[in-house]
C-alpha positions as CSV (number, residue, x, y, z in Angstrom):
1,M,-5.6,43.7,-80.5
2,L,-8.2,41.2,-79.2
3,A,-10.9,42.9,-81.4
4,A,-8.8,42.4,-84.6
5,L,-8.0,38.8,-83.5
6,A,-11.7,38.2,-83.0
7,D,-12.5,39.2,-86.5
8,L,-9.9,36.8,-87.9
9,D,-10.4,33.8,-85.5
10,P,-13.2,34.1,-82.9
11,A,-12.2,30.8,-81.2
12,L,-8.5,31.8,-80.7
13,A,-9.5,35.1,-79.4
14,A,-11.7,33.5,-76.7
15,Q,-8.8,31.2,-75.6
16,V,-6.4,34.1,-75.2
17,A,-8.9,36.2,-73.3
18,A,-9.5,33.3,-70.8
19,P,-7.7,33.6,-67.4
20,Q,-4.4,31.6,-67.3
21,P,-3.6,29.3,-64.4
22,E,-1.0,30.6,-61.9
23,V,2.3,28.8,-62.0
24,A,3.6,27.9,-58.5
25,A,6.9,29.3,-57.6
26,P,9.6,26.7,-57.1
27,Q,10.0,25.6,-53.5
28,V,13.0,24.0,-51.7
29,A,12.1,21.2,-49.3
30,E,13.9,21.7,-46.0
31,A,14.2,19.0,-43.3
32,A,13.1,20.2,-40.0
33,G,16.1,21.7,-38.2
34,A,18.4,21.1,-41.1
35,Q,21.4,23.4,-41.4
36,F,23.5,24.1,-44.5
37,T,27.0,25.4,-44.7
38,A,29.6,25.8,-47.4
39,E,32.0,23.9,-45.2
40,G,30.2,20.5,-45.4
41,A,28.2,18.5,-42.9
42,V,28.1,19.7,-39.3
43,P,29.4,16.9,-37.0
44,Q,27.0,15.4,-34.6
45,V,27.5,16.1,-30.9
46,A,27.3,13.2,-28.4
47,E,25.8,13.5,-25.0
48,N,29.1,14.2,-23.4
49,G,29.6,17.2,-25.6
50,V,32.4,15.7,-27.7
51,A,32.0,16.1,-31.5
52,V,31.5,12.8,-33.4
53,E,33.0,12.8,-36.8
54,P,30.7,11.4,-39.5
55,G,31.7,7.8,-40.4
56,A,33.8,7.3,-37.3
57,T,33.6,3.9,-35.6
58,A,32.6,3.4,-32.1
59,S,36.1,2.7,-31.0
60,E,37.4,5.7,-32.8
61,Q,34.8,7.9,-31.2
62,A,35.6,6.6,-27.7
63,F,39.3,6.4,-27.9
64,G,40.4,8.2,-31.0
65,N,41.4,11.4,-29.1
66,K,42.7,9.6,-26.0
67,S,46.4,10.0,-25.3
68,T,48.6,6.9,-25.1
69,A,51.7,6.3,-23.1
70,A,53.9,7.2,-26.1
71,S,52.2,10.5,-26.4
72,G,52.4,11.4,-22.7
73,E,49.5,9.6,-21.0
74,I,50.9,9.1,-17.5
75,D,47.9,9.3,-15.2
76,G,47.0,5.6,-15.1
77,G,47.9,2.1,-16.2
78,M,51.0,-0.1,-15.7
79,Y,54.3,0.7,-17.5
80,E,57.7,-0.7,-17.6
81,P,60.2,1.9,-16.3
82,E,61.6,2.9,-19.7
83,A,58.1,3.4,-21.1
84,Y,57.0,5.5,-18.2
85,Q,60.1,7.7,-18.4
86,A,59.5,8.2,-22.1
87,A,55.9,9.1,-21.4
88,C,56.9,11.7,-18.9
89,T,59.2,13.3,-21.4
90,A,56.5,13.2,-24.1
91,A,54.1,14.9,-21.8
92,G,56.5,17.7,-21.2
93,T,56.8,16.8,-17.5
94,P,60.1,15.0,-17.2
95,D,60.3,15.9,-13.5
96,K,57.5,13.3,-12.8
97,W,60.1,10.6,-13.4
98,D,62.1,9.7,-10.3
99,P,65.2,7.5,-10.7
100,K,64.0,5.3,-7.8
101,Y,61.0,4.2,-9.9
102,A,63.4,2.0,-11.8
103,H,63.2,-0.4,-8.8
104,G,59.4,-0.4,-9.0
105,H,56.7,2.0,-7.9
106,T,52.9,2.2,-7.6
107,S,50.5,5.0,-6.7
108,A,48.3,2.6,-4.8
109,K,48.8,3.5,-1.2
110,Q,48.1,0.1,0.2
111,W,51.5,-1.3,-0.8
112,T,55.1,-0.9,0.5
113,Q,57.3,0.4,-2.3
114,P,60.2,-1.8,-3.5
115,Y,62.7,1.1,-2.7
116,E,61.3,1.0,0.9
117,G,62.2,-2.6,1.3
118,R,65.0,-5.0,0.4
119,Y,64.2,-6.2,-3.1
120,D,63.5,-4.7,-6.5
121,M,60.1,-5.2,-8.0
122,A,58.7,-6.6,-4.8
123,F,55.4,-5.1,-3.4
124,E,53.9,-6.2,-0.1
125,L,50.4,-5.4,1.2
126,K,50.4,-3.2,4.3
127,H,48.5,-4.2,7.5
128,K,44.8,-3.3,7.8
129,Q,44.3,-2.9,4.0
130,S,41.8,-4.6,1.7
131,A,43.8,-7.0,-0.5
132,A,41.0,-6.9,-3.2
133,Q,41.0,-3.1,-3.4
134,A,44.8,-3.0,-3.3
135,V,45.0,-5.2,-6.4
136,K,42.4,-3.1,-8.2
137,D,44.3,0.1,-7.5
138,F,47.6,-1.5,-8.4
139,V,46.3,-2.4,-11.9
140,A,44.6,1.0,-12.3
141,G,48.0,2.7,-11.6
142,P,50.0,4.4,-12.5
143,T,52.3,1.6,-11.6
144,I,55.9,1.2,-12.8
145,A,57.3,-2.3,-12.9
146,D,58.9,-4.8,-15.2
147,Y,56.9,-7.1,-17.4
148,R,57.0,-10.0,-14.9
149,V,55.3,-7.9,-12.1
150,I,52.8,-6.6,-14.6
151,G,52.0,-10.2,-15.6
152,V,51.6,-11.3,-12.0
153,A,49.3,-8.3,-11.3
154,I,47.0,-9.2,-14.2
155,E,46.8,-12.8,-13.1
156,M,46.3,-11.7,-9.5
157,N,43.4,-9.5,-10.5
158,E,41.8,-12.4,-12.3
159,L,42.2,-14.6,-9.2
160,R,40.5,-11.8,-7.1
161,D,37.6,-11.8,-9.5
162,Q,37.3,-15.6,-9.3
163,L,37.4,-15.8,-5.5
164,G,35.3,-12.6,-4.9
165,D,36.5,-9.6,-3.0
166,Q,35.2,-10.7,0.4
167,R,36.9,-14.1,0.3
168,F,40.1,-12.6,-1.2
169,D,40.3,-10.2,1.8
170,Q,39.7,-12.9,4.3
171,M,42.6,-14.9,2.9
172,F,45.2,-12.3,2.0
173,G,44.6,-9.0,3.8
174,S,41.6,-7.1,5.3
175,A,40.7,-3.6,6.3
176,D,38.9,-5.2,9.3
177,T,41.3,-5.3,12.2
178,N,40.2,-8.6,13.7
179,T,40.2,-10.4,10.3
180,D,43.6,-8.9,9.4
181,A,45.2,-10.0,12.6
182,K,44.5,-13.6,11.8
183,I,46.4,-13.5,8.5
184,S,50.0,-14.8,8.8
185,K,52.9,-12.9,7.4
186,S,53.6,-15.7,4.9
187,Q,50.0,-15.5,3.6
188,R,49.8,-11.7,3.4
189,L,49.4,-10.6,-0.3
190,K,52.5,-9.9,-2.3
191,I,53.3,-9.1,-5.9
192,T,56.9,-9.8,-6.9
193,A,58.9,-10.6,-10.0
194,G,59.8,-14.0,-8.6
195,M,56.1,-15.0,-8.6
196,Y,56.2,-14.9,-12.4
197,T,57.7,-18.4,-12.7
198,I,55.6,-20.2,-10.1
199,P,51.9,-21.3,-10.2
200,F,50.9,-19.0,-7.4
201,A,47.3,-18.7,-8.5
202,A,46.8,-22.5,-8.2
203,Q,48.4,-22.5,-4.8
204,M,46.3,-19.6,-3.6
205,L,43.1,-21.3,-4.8
206,A,44.1,-24.6,-3.0
207,L,44.8,-22.6,0.2
208,A,41.4,-20.9,-0.1
209,A,39.6,-24.2,-0.7
210,E,41.4,-25.8,2.3
211,N,40.4,-22.9,4.6
212,E,36.9,-23.0,3.4
213,G,36.7,-26.7,4.2
214,L,38.0,-26.0,7.7
215,D,35.4,-23.2,8.2
216,K,32.6,-25.5,7.2
217,K,33.9,-28.2,9.5
218,S,34.1,-25.9,12.5
219,S,30.6,-24.6,11.9
220,E,29.1,-28.1,12.1
221,P,27.9,-29.2,15.5
222,E,30.1,-31.9,17.1
223,A,28.6,-35.3,17.8
224,P,28.0,-36.0,21.5
225,A,30.8,-38.0,23.1
226,I,29.9,-41.5,24.1
227,E,31.5,-42.8,27.3
228,A,33.4,-46.0,26.7
229,R,32.5,-48.8,29.1
230,V,34.7,-51.8,29.8
231,E,32.7,-54.9,30.4
232,E,33.7,-57.0,33.4
233,K,34.9,-60.4,32.7
234,P,32.4,-62.9,34.0
235,Q,33.6,-65.1,36.8
236,E,33.6,-68.9,36.6
237,G,30.3,-70.5,37.2
238,G,28.5,-67.6,35.6
239,V,28.6,-65.5,38.8
240,T,29.4,-61.9,38.0
241,G,29.1,-60.4,41.5
242,G,29.0,-61.2,45.2
243,A,31.4,-63.1,47.4
244,A,33.0,-66.4,46.6
245,P,31.3,-69.6,48.0
246,E,34.2,-70.3,50.3
247,M,33.9,-66.9,51.9
248,I,30.1,-67.3,52.4
249,A,30.6,-70.7,54.0
250,E,33.3,-69.4,56.3
251,E,31.1,-66.4,57.4
252,L,28.1,-68.8,58.1
253,G,30.4,-71.0,60.2
254,V,31.6,-68.0,62.3
255,Q,28.0,-66.9,62.9
256,R,26.9,-70.4,64.0
257,D,29.8,-70.6,66.5
258,Q,28.8,-67.3,67.9
259,E,25.1,-68.4,68.3
260,L,26.1,-71.6,70.2
261,A,28.5,-69.8,72.5
């Protein structure tokens, strides 16, 4: 065929006989480590092993799968009694609800329970307990109380943060036996429904400031006492001491009589 083509068109025959360039096979670029699936993109995995859905916000990734009180989360937080009872039911553990919790209850062991005392929704710190840690544990819960106690607890926790744990303990309850013994019963920490209507935080701050002032004063060295001296009234004639002239003359007279005798 090439011979016949050469007779007709030598130039065309030479072009056909020349070697043709190889055509590269189509290639598919693959990203390193990329995976493909018919089910769509594979979700990323965070360091804690929880799958992160593509496009989810940080809040949704952190809390999207977290249970709420309504869905049965009963292991922490502060709840009103009705909400906690509903949460126990939603969790399938209604036996966790106790009717006495209606008077108030906290899992924080530093407090006397309202049903152990005389008043509903009244919590008092036990002796030899850190007041600061007790407030933290009260807020962490689970704690069952009405909205007033919950409001007081939140404000109390803010006050603790403002004063600092060490100062808060010195004022309102301490794990140190010696420090705790100096705290009066009226000053020992309480969280009650009645505190909701009074400016207790301002009063406690004023008390802390007063005690701090007393501490500073007691730590300062006392000034040396100066003995008060009473000046003697000068006698007439400017003589401030010695016998009167009449007495001196009399004594001289007696001595003269004795010398002449």
